[in-house]
PyMOL Python script that loads the backbone (N, CA, C, O; Angstrom):
from pymol import cmd

cmd.read_pdbstr("""\
ATOM      1  N   MET A   1      20.364   4.464  57.368  1.00  0.00           N
ATOM      2  CA  MET A   1      19.785   5.582  55.798  1.00  0.00           C
ATOM      3  C   MET A   1      19.547   3.265  55.331  1.00  0.00           C
ATOM      4  O   MET A   1      20.165   2.227  55.565  1.00  0.00           O
ATOM      5  N   CYS A   2      18.445   3.643  54.710  1.00  0.00           N
ATOM      6  CA  CYS A   2      17.062   2.572  53.991  1.00  0.00           C
ATOM      7  C   CYS A   2      17.614   2.842  52.280  1.00  0.00           C
ATOM      8  O   CYS A   2      17.008   3.695  51.633  1.00  0.00           O
ATOM      9  N   THR A   3      18.716   2.112  51.650  1.00  0.00           N
ATOM     10  CA  THR A   3      18.955   1.947  50.868  1.00  0.00           C
ATOM     11  C   THR A   3      18.394   0.933  49.625  1.00  0.00           C
ATOM     12  O   THR A   3      18.963   0.402  48.672  1.00  0.00           O
ATOM     13  N   ASN A   4      17.484   0.932  49.944  1.00  0.00           N
ATOM     14  CA  ASN A   4      16.024   0.161  48.912  1.00  0.00           C
ATOM     15  C   ASN A   4      15.221   0.806  49.156  1.00  0.00           C
ATOM     16  O   ASN A   4      14.339   0.075  49.606  1.00  0.00           O
ATOM     17  N   VAL A   5      14.999   1.487  49.161  1.00  0.00           N
ATOM     18  CA  VAL A   5      14.025   3.311  48.881  1.00  0.00           C
ATOM     19  C   VAL A   5      14.329   3.188  47.321  1.00  0.00           C
ATOM     20  O   VAL A   5      15.429   3.541  46.898  1.00  0.00           O
ATOM     21  N   PRO A   6      12.943   2.478  46.116  1.00  0.00           N
ATOM     22  CA  PRO A   6      12.959   3.133  45.030  1.00  0.00           C
ATOM     23  C   PRO A   6      12.898   4.347  44.307  1.00  0.00           C
ATOM     24  O   PRO A   6      11.779   4.853  44.380  1.00  0.00           O
ATOM     25  N   SER A   7      13.470   4.801  43.833  1.00  0.00           N
ATOM     26  CA  SER A   7      13.915   6.478  43.298  1.00  0.00           C
ATOM     27  C   SER A   7      12.576   6.777  42.794  1.00  0.00           C
ATOM     28  O   SER A   7      11.964   5.937  42.133  1.00  0.00           O
ATOM     29  N   VAL A   8      12.142   7.788  43.035  1.00  0.00           N
ATOM     30  CA  VAL A   8      11.338   8.138  42.276  1.00  0.00           C
ATOM     31  C   VAL A   8      10.816   9.646  40.967  1.00  0.00           C
ATOM     32  O   VAL A   8      10.423  10.791  41.191  1.00  0.00           O
ATOM     33  N   PRO A   9      11.005   9.089  40.002  1.00  0.00           N
ATOM     34  CA  PRO A   9      11.061  10.241  38.961  1.00  0.00           C
ATOM     35  C   PRO A   9      10.860  11.728  39.316  1.00  0.00           C
ATOM     36  O   PRO A   9       9.717  12.185  39.332  1.00  0.00           O
ATOM     37  N   SER A  10      11.390  12.110  39.457  1.00  0.00           N
ATOM     38  CA  SER A  10      10.764  13.773  39.167  1.00  0.00           C
ATOM     39  C   SER A  10      10.675  14.292  38.113  1.00  0.00           C
ATOM     40  O   SER A  10      11.399  14.147  37.129  1.00  0.00           O
ATOM     41  N   ALA A  11       9.224  15.328  38.338  1.00  0.00           N
ATOM     42  CA  ALA A  11       8.621  15.761  37.196  1.00  0.00           C
ATOM     43  C   ALA A  11       9.596  16.305  35.803  1.00  0.00           C
ATOM     44  O   ALA A  11       9.349  16.274  34.598  1.00  0.00           O
ATOM     45  N   GLU A  12      10.788  16.802  36.570  1.00  0.00           N
ATOM     46  CA  GLU A  12      11.619  17.136  35.184  1.00  0.00           C
ATOM     47  C   GLU A  12      11.891  15.831  34.481  1.00  0.00           C
ATOM     48  O   GLU A  12      11.693  15.813  33.266  1.00  0.00           O
ATOM     49  N   ASP A  13      12.296  14.788  35.049  1.00  0.00           N
ATOM     50  CA  ASP A  13      13.276  13.304  34.593  1.00  0.00           C
ATOM     51  C   ASP A  13      11.813  13.033  33.870  1.00  0.00           C
ATOM     52  O   ASP A  13      12.057  12.708  32.708  1.00  0.00           O
ATOM     53  N   GLU A  14      10.442  13.041  34.099  1.00  0.00           N
ATOM     54  CA  GLU A  14       9.359  12.582  33.752  1.00  0.00           C
ATOM     55  C   GLU A  14       8.848  13.497  32.049  1.00  0.00           C
ATOM     56  O   GLU A  14       8.297  12.966  31.085  1.00  0.00           O
ATOM     57  N   VAL A  15       9.284  14.980  32.194  1.00  0.00           N
ATOM     58  CA  VAL A  15       8.499  15.740  31.049  1.00  0.00           C
ATOM     59  C   VAL A  15      10.063  15.140  30.104  1.00  0.00           C
ATOM     60  O   VAL A  15       9.835  14.872  28.925  1.00  0.00           O
ATOM     61  N   PHE A  16      11.550  14.942  30.584  1.00  0.00           N
ATOM     62  CA  PHE A  16      12.115  14.573  29.391  1.00  0.00           C
ATOM     63  C   PHE A  16      12.219  13.376  29.063  1.00  0.00           C
ATOM     64  O   PHE A  16      13.077  13.191  28.200  1.00  0.00           O
ATOM     65  N   ALA A  17      11.433  12.058  29.573  1.00  0.00           N
ATOM     66  CA  ALA A  17      11.043  10.964  28.968  1.00  0.00           C
ATOM     67  C   ALA A  17      10.198  10.867  28.188  1.00  0.00           C
ATOM     68  O   ALA A  17      10.117   9.797  27.585  1.00  0.00           O
ATOM     69  N   ALA A  18       9.052  12.146  27.835  1.00  0.00           N
ATOM     70  CA  ALA A  18       7.613  12.178  27.419  1.00  0.00           C
ATOM     71  C   ALA A  18       8.457  12.443  26.198  1.00  0.00           C
ATOM     72  O   ALA A  18       8.290  11.719  25.216  1.00  0.00           O
ATOM     73  N   LEU A  19       9.734  13.833  26.152  1.00  0.00           N
ATOM     74  CA  LEU A  19       9.700  14.150  24.660  1.00  0.00           C
ATOM     75  C   LEU A  19      11.085  13.309  24.165  1.00  0.00           C
ATOM     76  O   LEU A  19      11.910  13.743  23.362  1.00  0.00           O
ATOM     77  N   ARG A  20      11.129  12.094  24.796  1.00  0.00           N
ATOM     78  CA  ARG A  20      12.278  10.950  24.148  1.00  0.00           C
ATOM     79  C   ARG A  20      11.286  10.429  23.662  1.00  0.00           C
ATOM     80  O   ARG A  20      11.199  10.834  22.503  1.00  0.00           O
ATOM     81  N   ARG A  21      10.456   9.730  23.907  1.00  0.00           N
ATOM     82  CA  ARG A  21       9.227   9.069  23.342  1.00  0.00           C
ATOM     83  C   ARG A  21       8.622   9.750  21.864  1.00  0.00           C
ATOM     84  O   ARG A  21       8.531   9.137  20.801  1.00  0.00           O
ATOM     85  N   ARG A  22       8.235  11.195  22.107  1.00  0.00           N
ATOM     86  CA  ARG A  22       7.589  11.749  20.859  1.00  0.00           C
ATOM     87  C   ARG A  22       8.895  12.042  20.158  1.00  0.00           C
ATOM     88  O   ARG A  22       8.475  12.632  19.163  1.00  0.00           O
ATOM     89  N   LEU A  23      10.119  12.011  20.048  1.00  0.00           N
ATOM     90  CA  LEU A  23      11.051  12.749  19.072  1.00  0.00           C
ATOM     91  C   LEU A  23      11.588  10.744  18.457  1.00  0.00           C
ATOM     92  O   LEU A  23      11.872  10.276  17.355  1.00  0.00           O
ATOM     93  N   VAL A  24      11.509  10.264  19.570  1.00  0.00           N
ATOM     94  CA  VAL A  24      11.450   9.113  18.761  1.00  0.00           C
ATOM     95  C   VAL A  24       9.863   8.360  18.413  1.00  0.00           C
ATOM     96  O   VAL A  24      10.158   7.168  18.502  1.00  0.00           O
ATOM     97  N   ARG A  25       9.000   8.392  18.216  1.00  0.00           N
ATOM     98  CA  ARG A  25       7.436   7.987  17.771  1.00  0.00           C
ATOM     99  C   ARG A  25       8.114   8.856  16.110  1.00  0.00           C
ATOM    100  O   ARG A  25       8.626   8.387  15.094  1.00  0.00           O
ATOM    101  N   GLU A  26       7.736  10.447  16.597  1.00  0.00           N
ATOM    102  CA  GLU A  26       8.077  11.099  15.219  1.00  0.00           C
ATOM    103  C   GLU A  26       9.607  10.864  14.164  1.00  0.00           C
ATOM    104  O   GLU A  26       9.739  11.678  13.250  1.00  0.00           O
ATOM    105  N   ALA A  27      10.679   9.788  14.322  1.00  0.00           N
ATOM    106  CA  ALA A  27      11.647   9.715  13.875  1.00  0.00           C
ATOM    107  C   ALA A  27      10.807   8.449  13.182  1.00  0.00           C
ATOM    108  O   ALA A  27      10.795   8.304  11.960  1.00  0.00           O
ATOM    109  N   VAL A  28      10.383   7.904  13.732  1.00  0.00           N
ATOM    110  CA  VAL A  28      10.396   6.014  13.353  1.00  0.00           C
ATOM    111  C   VAL A  28       8.854   6.876  11.998  1.00  0.00           C
ATOM    112  O   VAL A  28       9.014   6.908  10.778  1.00  0.00           O
ATOM    113  N   ALA A  29       7.895   7.287  12.545  1.00  0.00           N
ATOM    114  CA  ALA A  29       7.199   7.924  11.281  1.00  0.00           C
ATOM    115  C   ALA A  29       7.852   8.340   9.913  1.00  0.00           C
ATOM    116  O   ALA A  29       7.443   8.284   8.753  1.00  0.00           O
ATOM    117  N   ALA A  30       8.952   8.753  10.451  1.00  0.00           N
ATOM    118  CA  ALA A  30       9.983   9.506   9.223  1.00  0.00           C
ATOM    119  C   ALA A  30      10.465   9.037   8.070  1.00  0.00           C
ATOM    120  O   ALA A  30      10.637   9.486   6.937  1.00  0.00           O
ATOM    121  N   LEU A  31      10.786   7.200   9.083  1.00  0.00           N
ATOM    122  CA  LEU A  31      11.608   6.799   8.432  1.00  0.00           C
ATOM    123  C   LEU A  31      11.428   6.263   7.220  1.00  0.00           C
ATOM    124  O   LEU A  31      10.982   5.186   7.616  1.00  0.00           O
ATOM    125  N   PRO A  32      11.421   6.160   5.992  1.00  0.00           N
ATOM    126  CA  PRO A  32      11.202   5.514   4.362  1.00  0.00           C
ATOM    127  C   PRO A  32      10.445   4.141   4.244  1.00  0.00           C
ATOM    128  O   PRO A  32      10.803   3.256   5.021  1.00  0.00           O
ATOM    129  N   GLY A  33       9.403   3.864   3.323  1.00  0.00           N
ATOM    130  CA  GLY A  33       9.250   2.250   3.095  1.00  0.00           C
ATOM    131  C   GLY A  33       8.842   1.504   4.070  1.00  0.00           C
ATOM    132  O   GLY A  33       8.403   2.396   4.796  1.00  0.00           O
ATOM    133  N   ARG A  34       8.686   0.704   4.543  1.00  0.00           N
ATOM    134  CA  ARG A  34       8.123  -0.479   5.367  1.00  0.00           C
ATOM    135  C   ARG A  34       8.656  -0.057   6.719  1.00  0.00           C
ATOM    136  O   ARG A  34       8.134  -0.425   7.771  1.00  0.00           O
ATOM    137  N   CYS A  35       9.934   0.890   6.634  1.00  0.00           N
ATOM    138  CA  CYS A  35      11.045   1.113   7.944  1.00  0.00           C
ATOM    139  C   CYS A  35      10.013   1.334   9.355  1.00  0.00           C
ATOM    140  O   CYS A  35      10.271   0.946  10.494  1.00  0.00           O
ATOM    141  N   PRO A  36       8.726   2.109   8.878  1.00  0.00           N
ATOM    142  CA  PRO A  36       8.082   2.752  10.494  1.00  0.00           C
ATOM    143  C   PRO A  36       7.570   1.303  11.323  1.00  0.00           C
ATOM    144  O   PRO A  36       7.714   1.041  12.517  1.00  0.00           O
ATOM    145  N   GLN A  37       6.907   0.452  10.212  1.00  0.00           N
ATOM    146  CA  GLN A  37       5.653  -0.505  10.316  1.00  0.00           C
ATOM    147  C   GLN A  37       6.534  -1.616  10.715  1.00  0.00           C
ATOM    148  O   GLN A  37       5.940  -2.433  11.419  1.00  0.00           O
ATOM    149  N   LEU A  38       7.838  -1.913  10.470  1.00  0.00           N
ATOM    150  CA  LEU A  38       9.178  -2.888  11.174  1.00  0.00           C
ATOM    151  C   LEU A  38       9.894  -2.565  12.455  1.00  0.00           C
ATOM    152  O   LEU A  38      10.402  -3.294  13.307  1.00  0.00           O
ATOM    153  N   VAL A  39       9.810  -1.516  12.366  1.00  0.00           N
ATOM    154  CA  VAL A  39      10.753  -0.454  13.336  1.00  0.00           C
ATOM    155  C   VAL A  39       9.459  -0.740  14.653  1.00  0.00           C
ATOM    156  O   VAL A  39       9.669  -0.989  15.840  1.00  0.00           O
ATOM    157  N   THR A  40       8.412  -0.630  14.096  1.00  0.00           N
ATOM    158  CA  THR A  40       7.499  -0.379  15.530  1.00  0.00           C
ATOM    159  C   THR A  40       6.577  -1.898  15.850  1.00  0.00           C
ATOM    160  O   THR A  40       5.812  -2.056  16.802  1.00  0.00           O
ATOM    161  N   ALA A  41       6.877  -2.861  14.838  1.00  0.00           N
ATOM    162  CA  ALA A  41       6.748  -4.172  15.064  1.00  0.00           C
ATOM    163  C   ALA A  41       7.870  -4.960  16.059  1.00  0.00           C
ATOM    164  O   ALA A  41       7.395  -5.829  16.790  1.00  0.00           O
ATOM    165  N   LEU A  42       9.459  -4.692  16.142  1.00  0.00           N
ATOM    166  CA  LEU A  42      10.483  -4.965  15.983  1.00  0.00           C
ATOM    167  C   LEU A  42      10.272  -4.611  17.719  1.00  0.00           C
ATOM    168  O   LEU A  42      10.601  -5.348  18.649  1.00  0.00           O
ATOM    169  N   ALA A  43       9.596  -3.201  17.809  1.00  0.00           N
ATOM    170  CA  ALA A  43       9.031  -2.756  19.495  1.00  0.00           C
ATOM    171  C   ALA A  43       8.433  -3.108  20.216  1.00  0.00           C
ATOM    172  O   ALA A  43       8.452  -2.659  21.362  1.00  0.00           O
ATOM    173  N   GLU A  44       7.390  -4.390  19.680  1.00  0.00           N
ATOM    174  CA  GLU A  44       6.012  -4.710  20.403  1.00  0.00           C
ATOM    175  C   GLU A  44       7.238  -5.469  21.633  1.00  0.00           C
ATOM    176  O   GLU A  44       8.438  -5.631  21.413  1.00  0.00           O
ATOM    177  N   ASP A  45       6.552  -5.803  22.804  1.00  0.00           N
ATOM    178  CA  ASP A  45       6.493  -7.109  24.107  1.00  0.00           C
ATOM    179  C   ASP A  45       5.765  -7.921  23.891  1.00  0.00           C
ATOM    180  O   ASP A  45       4.544  -7.786  23.972  1.00  0.00           O
ATOM    181  N   PRO A  46       6.363  -8.959  23.564  1.00  0.00           N
ATOM    182  CA  PRO A  46       6.938  -9.650  23.199  1.00  0.00           C
ATOM    183  C   PRO A  46       7.300 -10.266  21.389  1.00  0.00           C
ATOM    184  O   PRO A  46       6.735 -11.247  20.906  1.00  0.00           O
ATOM    185  N   PRO A  47       8.453  -9.326  20.569  1.00  0.00           N
ATOM    186  CA  PRO A  47       8.930  -9.020  19.761  1.00  0.00           C
ATOM    187  C   PRO A  47       8.383 -10.590  18.903  1.00  0.00           C
ATOM    188  O   PRO A  47       8.776 -11.748  19.046  1.00  0.00           O
ATOM    189  N   PRO A  48       6.976  -9.789  17.700  1.00  0.00           N
ATOM    190  CA  PRO A  48       7.032 -11.103  16.253  1.00  0.00           C
ATOM    191  C   PRO A  48       8.257 -12.228  15.923  1.00  0.00           C
ATOM    192  O   PRO A  48       9.376 -11.716  15.911  1.00  0.00           O
ATOM    193  N   THR A  49       8.226 -13.263  15.732  1.00  0.00           N
ATOM    194  CA  THR A  49       8.924 -14.007  15.472  1.00  0.00           C
ATOM    195  C   THR A  49       9.238 -13.138  13.697  1.00  0.00           C
ATOM    196  O   THR A  49       8.635 -12.115  13.373  1.00  0.00           O
ATOM    197  N   TYR A  50      10.203 -13.794  12.849  1.00  0.00           N
ATOM    198  CA  TYR A  50      10.805 -12.914  11.873  1.00  0.00           C
ATOM    199  C   TYR A  50       9.758 -13.821  10.878  1.00  0.00           C
ATOM    200  O   TYR A  50       9.396 -13.267   9.840  1.00  0.00           O
ATOM    201  N   ARG A  51       9.268 -15.172  11.154  1.00  0.00           N
ATOM    202  CA  ARG A  51       7.766 -15.886  10.107  1.00  0.00           C
ATOM    203  C   ARG A  51       7.082 -15.064  10.475  1.00  0.00           C
ATOM    204  O   ARG A  51       6.717 -14.453   9.471  1.00  0.00           O
ATOM    205  N   GLU A  52       6.433 -14.421  11.784  1.00  0.00           N
ATOM    206  CA  GLU A  52       5.138 -13.415  12.153  1.00  0.00           C
ATOM    207  C   GLU A  52       5.262 -11.972  10.936  1.00  0.00           C
ATOM    208  O   GLU A  52       4.378 -11.481  10.234  1.00  0.00           O
ATOM    209  N   LEU A  53       7.018 -11.531  11.098  1.00  0.00           N
ATOM    210  CA  LEU A  53       7.188 -10.556  10.488  1.00  0.00           C
ATOM    211  C   LEU A  53       6.599 -10.188   8.895  1.00  0.00           C
ATOM    212  O   LEU A  53       5.763  -9.372   8.509  1.00  0.00           O
ATOM    213  N   SER A  54       7.412 -11.150   8.207  1.00  0.00           N
ATOM    214  CA  SER A  54       7.421 -11.564   6.640  1.00  0.00           C
ATOM    215  C   SER A  54       5.397 -12.014   6.708  1.00  0.00           C
ATOM    216  O   SER A  54       4.707 -11.752   5.723  1.00  0.00           O
ATOM    217  N   GLU A  55       5.006 -12.418   7.494  1.00  0.00           N
ATOM    218  CA  GLU A  55       3.508 -12.739   6.932  1.00  0.00           C
ATOM    219  C   GLU A  55       2.801 -11.232   6.451  1.00  0.00           C
ATOM    220  O   GLU A  55       2.327 -10.799   5.401  1.00  0.00           O
ATOM    221  N   ARG A  56       3.078 -10.536   8.257  1.00  0.00           N
ATOM    222  CA  ARG A  56       2.091  -9.645   8.720  1.00  0.00           C
ATOM    223  C   ARG A  56       2.400  -7.866   7.696  1.00  0.00           C
ATOM    224  O   ARG A  56       1.817  -6.783   7.649  1.00  0.00           O
ATOM    225  N   LEU A  57       3.889  -8.601   6.910  1.00  0.00           N
ATOM    226  CA  LEU A  57       4.406  -7.395   6.365  1.00  0.00           C
ATOM    227  C   LEU A  57       4.684  -7.107   4.727  1.00  0.00           C
ATOM    228  O   LEU A  57       4.779  -6.049   4.106  1.00  0.00           O
ATOM    229  N   GLY A  58       4.793  -8.843   4.203  1.00  0.00           N
ATOM    230  CA  GLY A  58       4.292  -9.109   3.490  1.00  0.00           C
ATOM    231  C   GLY A  58       6.268  -9.416   2.609  1.00  0.00           C
ATOM    232  O   GLY A  58       6.437  -9.563   1.398  1.00  0.00           O
ATOM    233  N   MET A  59       7.351  -9.424   3.616  1.00  0.00           N
ATOM    234  CA  MET A  59       8.478  -9.481   2.993  1.00  0.00           C
ATOM    235  C   MET A  59       9.267 -11.141   3.173  1.00  0.00           C
ATOM    236  O   MET A  59       8.657 -11.945   3.877  1.00  0.00           O
ATOM    237  N   PRO A  60       9.959 -11.375   2.838  1.00  0.00           N
ATOM    238  CA  PRO A  60      10.614 -12.305   2.153  1.00  0.00           C
ATOM    239  C   PRO A  60      11.681 -12.584   3.799  1.00  0.00           C
ATOM    240  O   PRO A  60      12.620 -11.835   4.063  1.00  0.00           O
ATOM    241  N   ARG A  61      11.294 -13.713   4.666  1.00  0.00           N
ATOM    242  CA  ARG A  61      12.150 -13.409   5.560  1.00  0.00           C
ATOM    243  C   ARG A  61      13.294 -13.734   5.927  1.00  0.00           C
ATOM    244  O   ARG A  61      13.678 -13.975   7.071  1.00  0.00           O
ATOM    245  N   GLY A  62      14.140 -13.755   4.511  1.00  0.00           N
ATOM    246  CA  GLY A  62      15.537 -13.583   4.100  1.00  0.00           C
ATOM    247  C   GLY A  62      16.184 -11.987   4.347  1.00  0.00           C
ATOM    248  O   GLY A  62      17.397 -11.819   4.474  1.00  0.00           O
ATOM    249  N   SER A  63      14.895 -10.508   4.409  1.00  0.00           N
ATOM    250  CA  SER A  63      15.287  -9.382   3.752  1.00  0.00           C
ATOM    251  C   SER A  63      14.446  -9.258   5.613  1.00  0.00           C
ATOM    252  O   SER A  63      14.127  -8.076   5.744  1.00  0.00           O
ATOM    253  N   ILE A  64      14.311  -9.537   6.065  1.00  0.00           N
ATOM    254  CA  ILE A  64      14.144  -8.685   7.386  1.00  0.00           C
ATOM    255  C   ILE A  64      14.844  -8.367   8.057  1.00  0.00           C
ATOM    256  O   ILE A  64      14.515  -7.315   8.605  1.00  0.00           O
ATOM    257  N   GLY A  65      15.727  -8.744   8.344  1.00  0.00           N
ATOM    258  CA  GLY A  65      17.732  -8.572   9.246  1.00  0.00           C
ATOM    259  C   GLY A  65      18.108  -7.670   8.496  1.00  0.00           C
ATOM    260  O   GLY A  65      18.310  -6.631   9.124  1.00  0.00           O
ATOM    261  N   PRO A  66      18.361  -7.567   7.048  1.00  0.00           N
ATOM    262  CA  PRO A  66      19.151  -6.372   6.641  1.00  0.00           C
ATOM    263  C   PRO A  66      17.735  -4.699   6.009  1.00  0.00           C
ATOM    264  O   PRO A  66      17.747  -3.673   5.329  1.00  0.00           O
ATOM    265  N   THR A  67      17.348  -5.039   6.362  1.00  0.00           N
ATOM    266  CA  THR A  67      16.075  -4.102   6.804  1.00  0.00           C
ATOM    267  C   THR A  67      15.764  -3.322   7.415  1.00  0.00           C
ATOM    268  O   THR A  67      15.523  -2.130   7.222  1.00  0.00           O
ATOM    269  N   ARG A  68      15.735  -4.227   8.587  1.00  0.00           N
ATOM    270  CA  ARG A  68      16.033  -3.622   9.959  1.00  0.00           C
ATOM    271  C   ARG A  68      17.402  -2.958  10.079  1.00  0.00           C
ATOM    272  O   ARG A  68      17.360  -1.748  10.304  1.00  0.00           O
ATOM    273  N   SER A  69      18.217  -3.337  10.006  1.00  0.00           N
ATOM    274  CA  SER A  69      19.744  -2.810  10.268  1.00  0.00           C
ATOM    275  C   SER A  69      19.533  -1.379   9.567  1.00  0.00           C
ATOM    276  O   SER A  69      19.747  -0.306  10.131  1.00  0.00           O
ATOM    277  N   ARG A  70      18.970  -1.572   7.933  1.00  0.00           N
ATOM    278  CA  ARG A  70      18.662  -0.188   7.337  1.00  0.00           C
ATOM    279  C   ARG A  70      18.013   0.407   7.813  1.00  0.00           C
ATOM    280  O   ARG A  70      18.003   1.626   7.642  1.00  0.00           O
ATOM    281  N   CYS A  71      17.319  -0.132   8.495  1.00  0.00           N
ATOM    282  CA  CYS A  71      16.375   1.301   9.627  1.00  0.00           C
ATOM    283  C   CYS A  71      16.268   1.422  10.527  1.00  0.00           C
ATOM    284  O   CYS A  71      15.319   2.046  11.001  1.00  0.00           O
ATOM    285  N   LEU A  72      17.102   0.934  11.147  1.00  0.00           N
ATOM    286  CA  LEU A  72      17.628   1.698  12.720  1.00  0.00           C
ATOM    287  C   LEU A  72      18.892   2.156  12.667  1.00  0.00           C
ATOM    288  O   LEU A  72      19.456   2.646  13.646  1.00  0.00           O
ATOM    289  N   ALA A  73      19.516   2.006  11.323  1.00  0.00           N
ATOM    290  CA  ALA A  73      20.314   2.623  11.011  1.00  0.00           C
ATOM    291  C   ALA A  73      19.674   4.037  10.396  1.00  0.00           C
ATOM    292  O   ALA A  73      20.353   4.993  10.770  1.00  0.00           O
ATOM    293  N   CYS A  74      19.098   4.236   9.965  1.00  0.00           N
ATOM    294  CA  CYS A  74      18.071   5.832   9.039  1.00  0.00           C
ATOM    295  C   CYS A  74      17.584   6.072  10.640  1.00  0.00           C
ATOM    296  O   CYS A  74      17.547   7.281  10.869  1.00  0.00           O
ATOM    297  N   LEU A  75      17.307   5.485  11.483  1.00  0.00           N
ATOM    298  CA  LEU A  75      16.374   5.873  12.701  1.00  0.00           C
ATOM    299  C   LEU A  75      17.582   7.014  13.150  1.00  0.00           C
ATOM    300  O   LEU A  75      17.578   8.245  13.178  1.00  0.00           O
ATOM    301  N   ARG A  76      18.648   5.944  13.497  1.00  0.00           N
ATOM    302  CA  ARG A  76      20.185   6.525  14.172  1.00  0.00           C
ATOM    303  C   ARG A  76      20.030   7.952  13.878  1.00  0.00           C
ATOM    304  O   ARG A  76      19.714   8.833  14.678  1.00  0.00           O
ATOM    305  N   THR A  77      20.407   8.120  12.079  1.00  0.00           N
ATOM    306  CA  THR A  77      21.162   9.133  12.124  1.00  0.00           C
ATOM    307  C   THR A  77      19.948  10.408  12.537  1.00  0.00           C
ATOM    308  O   THR A  77      20.145  11.385  13.259  1.00  0.00           O
ATOM    309  N   LEU A  78      18.168   9.873  11.540  1.00  0.00           N
ATOM    310  CA  LEU A  78      17.172  11.156  12.224  1.00  0.00           C
ATOM    311  C   LEU A  78      17.035  11.533  13.271  1.00  0.00           C
ATOM    312  O   LEU A  78      16.435  12.607  13.322  1.00  0.00           O
ATOM    313  N   LEU A  79      17.525  10.854  14.795  1.00  0.00           N
ATOM    314  CA  LEU A  79      17.795  10.807  16.142  1.00  0.00           C
ATOM    315  C   LEU A  79      18.397  11.876  16.582  1.00  0.00           C
ATOM    316  O   LEU A  79      17.919  12.711  17.350  1.00  0.00           O
ATOM    317  N   HIS A  80      20.102  11.868  15.812  1.00  0.00           N
ATOM    318  CA  HIS A  80      21.113  12.383  16.010  1.00  0.00           C
ATOM    319  C   HIS A  80      20.816  13.979  15.364  1.00  0.00           C
ATOM    320  O   HIS A  80      20.933  15.136  15.770  1.00  0.00           O
ATOM    321  N   THR A  81      20.487  13.478  14.457  1.00  0.00           N
ATOM    322  CA  THR A  81      20.021  15.514  13.304  1.00  0.00           C
ATOM    323  C   THR A  81      19.237  16.029  14.365  1.00  0.00           C
ATOM    324  O   THR A  81      19.501  17.102  14.906  1.00  0.00           O
ATOM    325  N   GLU A  82      17.902  15.017  14.813  1.00  0.00           N
ATOM    326  CA  GLU A  82      16.830  15.743  15.516  1.00  0.00           C
ATOM    327  C   GLU A  82      18.191  16.329  17.260  1.00  0.00           C
ATOM    328  O   GLU A  82      18.242  17.523  17.552  1.00  0.00           O
ATOM    329  N   ARG A  83      18.441  16.024  17.501  1.00  0.00           N
ATOM    330  CA  ARG A  83      19.323  16.765  18.498  1.00  0.00           C
ATOM    331  C   ARG A  83      20.606  17.302  18.961  1.00  0.00           C
ATOM    332  O   ARG A  83      21.333  17.209  19.949  1.00  0.00           O
ATOM    333  N   HIS A  84      20.561  18.212  17.249  1.00  0.00           N
ATOM    334  CA  HIS A  84      21.157  18.569  17.327  1.00  0.00           C
ATOM    335  C   HIS A  84      20.611  20.112  16.422  1.00  0.00           C
ATOM    336  O   HIS A  84      21.300  21.111  16.213  1.00  0.00           O
ATOM    337  N   VAL A  85      19.478  19.921  16.099  1.00  0.00           N
ATOM    338  CA  VAL A  85      18.880  21.143  15.471  1.00  0.00           C
ATOM    339  C   VAL A  85      18.738  22.435  16.773  1.00  0.00           C
ATOM    340  O   VAL A  85      18.270  23.540  16.498  1.00  0.00           O
TER     341      VAL A  85
END
""", "prot")
cmd.dss("prot")
cmd.show_as("cartoon", "prot")
cmd.util.cbc("prot")
cmd.orient("prot")
């Protein structure tokens, strides 16, 4: 038996992946304040440096980490709530 054959996602897997992406995009858009811009920027590949984020978002570098933490906590709450609707 060949074990090196990559698995191909099923149509059902692709539908669920698309649904998850849509739910995350909607939750990010629903975040308060600068959170949507910050979370979106942090998801870039490669993610920008805190210096770049500071310049782009007009935020002090020292506030990016704490703001990131609050935004991600809020995002987790929104996504958790969405799953139970």
